N, C-alpha and C positions, 0 to 999 in steps of 0.2 A: 448321798448322791454321787455318782461318779461322772467324770467328764474327761474328755480328751480334746486336744487339737490335732486335726489331721495335719501331718507334716507337709504333705505335698500341696494341700490346698489352703491351709491356714484356718479352715472352718472349725468351729468350737461345737461340740456335740454333747449333749447331756442325755444320759440313759436312765436317770431317776430310779435307780436300783432294779429296773426291769431285767436288764441281762444279768445282773448279779444272781437273781434266782434262777434264770435259765442255765447259766454256765457255772454254777457253784460246784457241780460234779465234775467239770472239765477243767483241771488245772493246766496250765500251759505245759506243752510236751517238749518244746524247743526253748531253752532260755535265750537263744541268740536272736530270737524274734523280737525281743523286748529291749528297751534301752537299759543301760547299765544302771542308771540312776533309780529305775523303778524296781530292779531286781536286787539291789544292793542291801535293802532293808529287810529282806526276807529272812525268817528265822529257820534254822535247820532242825529244831527240835520236833517238828510235826505238829505243833499246836496251831490252832487257827488264830489269826491275828489280822489286823488291819492291812499289814503289808502283803498278806496272801490275797486279800480282796483286791488290792491294787494291781497285783500280777494277773489275777484272773480278769479283772476289768481291761486291763491292757490287752490281754490275749483276746477277749471279746472285741475290743475296739480294733485290733489288728485283723481279726477275722472279718469284721464288717468292712474294714478298709479294703481287704482283698476281694471280698464279694462286690463291693461297690465297684472296685476297679475293673473286675471281671465283667460286671453288668454294663459298665460303661464302654468297654471295649466291644462287648457283644452288641450294645446298642448302636455303636458306630458302624460295626461291620453290616448290621441289619439295615441302617440308614443307607449305607453305601449300595448294598444289594438293591434296596428299594429304588434309589436314584437311577441305578443301572437298568432295573426293570422299567422304570418310568421313561427312561431315555429310549430304550428299545421300543416301548409302546408308543411313544411320540413319533419315532422314526417309521414304525409300522403304519401309524396314521397318516403320516406325510405320504409314504409311498401309496397308500390306499387312496388319498385324495388325488394323487397324480394319475394313478390308473383310472379312477372314476372320471377325472377331467378329459383324459384321452378317449375313454370310452364314449363320453358325452359328445366330444367333438365328432367322433366316428359317426355316432347316431344322428347328429345334426347333418352331416354331409350326406348320409344315406336318405334322410328325410327330404333334403333338398332335391336329391337325384330322383326319388320317387315322385315328388311333387312336380318337378319339371316334366318327367315322363307322363305323369297323369295329365298335365295340361296339354302336351303334345297329342296324347290319345284322345282327349276331349275335343281338341280342335279337329282331328282327323275323324272322329265319330260325327261331329257336326256336319263336317263337309260331306261325308258319305251319306247321312241322312238327307241333307239337302239334295244331293244327286239322286238319291232313291226317290225322293218325292217328284223331282223333274222327270225321271224316267217313268214313274207311275202315272204322272200326268200325260206324258207323250204316249204312253201305251194306251190309256184310256182314249186320248184324242184319236190314235190310229183305229182303235176298236170302233169308235163311233163312225168314223170314216168308212170303214168297211161295212157297217151296218147300213149306212146311207147308200153306199155303192149297191149293196145287195138289194135295196129296195128299188133303186132305179134301174139297175141292170140285173135281173134275175139270171140265174144260171141258164146259159144257153144249152 
């Protein structure tokens, strides 16, 4: 079982030989990536030993550290973009609420104006109907007077 402590976080990680199988064909390319204590025990005769596995494991851990670091940076940037988008969306919603509120007030004012003018027109219409009825009654009365006059005084 290989394990490592992440230097930047202090977390202990165990790979249980999983990465040993994956990275067995990929020896470390740059010995500067690894600590001197891990590389000091490597043999130079080319034979496979436990110290080679330690270097390979360290390389795998460093690769995973690098991937994790890149993923964390990417996630932070993504979260920041998400917050910016959310803020813009919230600002757009606030502007939309303001526009709708102003539009609603404008519509209320127009409705009050139309209702007021409607009431004025209704009163005028009622007054005109009443005057029309009075004039029709007067006309009817005059017509009856003329008929009565014609009966009493035929055309000479």
